[in-house]
C-alpha positions as CSV (number, residue, x, y, z in Angstrom):
1,X,-3.8,60.2,-44.4
2,X,-2.7,58.3,-41.3
3,X,-1.8,60.4,-38.3
4,X,0.9,59.8,-35.7
5,X,-1.4,58.4,-33.0
6,X,-2.6,55.6,-35.3
7,X,0.9,54.7,-36.3
8,X,1.9,54.6,-32.6
9,X,-1.1,52.4,-31.8
10,X,-0.2,50.1,-34.6
11,X,3.4,50.0,-33.5
12,X,2.4,49.1,-29.9
13,X,0.0,46.4,-31.2
14,X,2.8,44.9,-33.4
15,X,5.2,45.0,-30.4
16,X,2.6,43.2,-28.2
17,X,2.1,40.5,-30.9
18,X,5.8,40.0,-31.2
19,X,6.2,39.6,-27.5
20,X,3.3,37.1,-27.4
21,X,5.0,35.1,-30.2
22,X,8.3,35.1,-28.3
23,X,6.5,33.8,-25.2
24,X,4.9,31.1,-27.3
25,X,8.4,30.2,-28.7
26,X,7.0,30.0,-32.2
27,X,10.5,30.6,-33.6
28,X,11.9,27.5,-31.7
29,X,9.0,25.4,-33.0
30,X,9.6,26.4,-36.6
31,X,13.3,25.7,-36.2
32,X,12.6,22.3,-34.8
33,X,10.2,21.5,-37.6
34,X,12.7,22.4,-40.2
35,X,15.3,20.2,-38.6
36,X,13.8,16.7,-38.3
37,X,17.0,15.1,-37.0
38,X,17.0,17.5,-34.1
39,X,13.4,16.7,-33.4
40,X,14.0,13.0,-33.5
41,X,17.0,13.3,-31.2
42,X,15.0,15.4,-28.7
43,X,12.1,12.9,-28.8
44,X,14.5,9.9,-28.4
45,X,16.2,11.5,-25.3
46,X,12.8,12.3,-23.8
47,X,11.7,8.7,-24.3
48,X,14.8,7.4,-22.7
49,X,14.3,9.7,-19.7
50,X,10.6,8.6,-19.3
51,X,11.6,4.9,-19.5
52,X,14.4,5.3,-17.0
53,X,12.1,7.2,-14.7
54,X,9.4,4.5,-14.9
55,X,11.9,1.8,-14.2
56,X,13.3,3.6,-11.1
57,X,9.8,4.4,-9.9
58,X,8.6,0.8,-10.3
59,X,11.7,-0.5,-8.5
60,X,11.1,1.8,-5.6
61,X,7.4,1.0,-5.5
62,X,8.0,-2.7,-5.7
63,X,10.6,-2.5,-2.8
64,X,8.1,-0.6,-0.6
65,X,5.4,-3.1,-1.3
66,X,7.6,-6.1,-0.6
67,X,8.9,-4.4,2.6
68,X,5.3,-3.9,3.7
69,X,4.3,-7.5,3.0
70,X,7.4,-8.7,4.9
71,X,6.3,-6.5,7.9
72,X,2.8,-7.9,7.7
73,X,4.2,-11.5,7.8
74,X,6.4,-10.6,10.8
75,X,3.4,-9.1,12.6
76,X,1.6,-12.3,12.0
77,X,-1.7,-10.6,10.9
78,X,-4.1,-13.5,10.5
79,X,-5.7,-12.8,7.2
80,X,-2.7,-11.3,5.4
81,X,-0.3,-13.8,7.0
82,X,-2.3,-16.8,5.8
83,X,-2.7,-15.3,2.3
84,X,1.0,-14.7,2.0
85,X,1.9,-18.2,3.3
86,X,-0.4,-19.7,0.7
87,X,1.4,-17.7,-2.0
88,X,4.8,-18.8,-0.8
89,X,3.7,-22.5,-0.7
90,X,2.4,-22.2,-4.3
91,X,5.6,-20.6,-5.5
92,X,7.7,-23.3,-3.8
93,X,5.6,-26.1,-5.3
94,X,6.1,-24.7,-8.8
95,X,9.8,-24.3,-8.5
């Protein structure tokens, strides 16, 4: 026969397991897997956010690089200045 202490130990273990499952959000995962439309919508929105973030990041990075190149030309640094002038000449010839 099972005594009270064993039952209490089992209850505490079950409670710990249920808390661990809640922390792991297993219920949310199961709900999401049973509703494929919701999963597709979540993934679509996440993809849009990533794409938008990359576009904004690339724009800012490109602007910083162009600003730095412009400053390098204005400072008339010999190596970089000549390199950039050659690039400008090639671009103007191809236009």
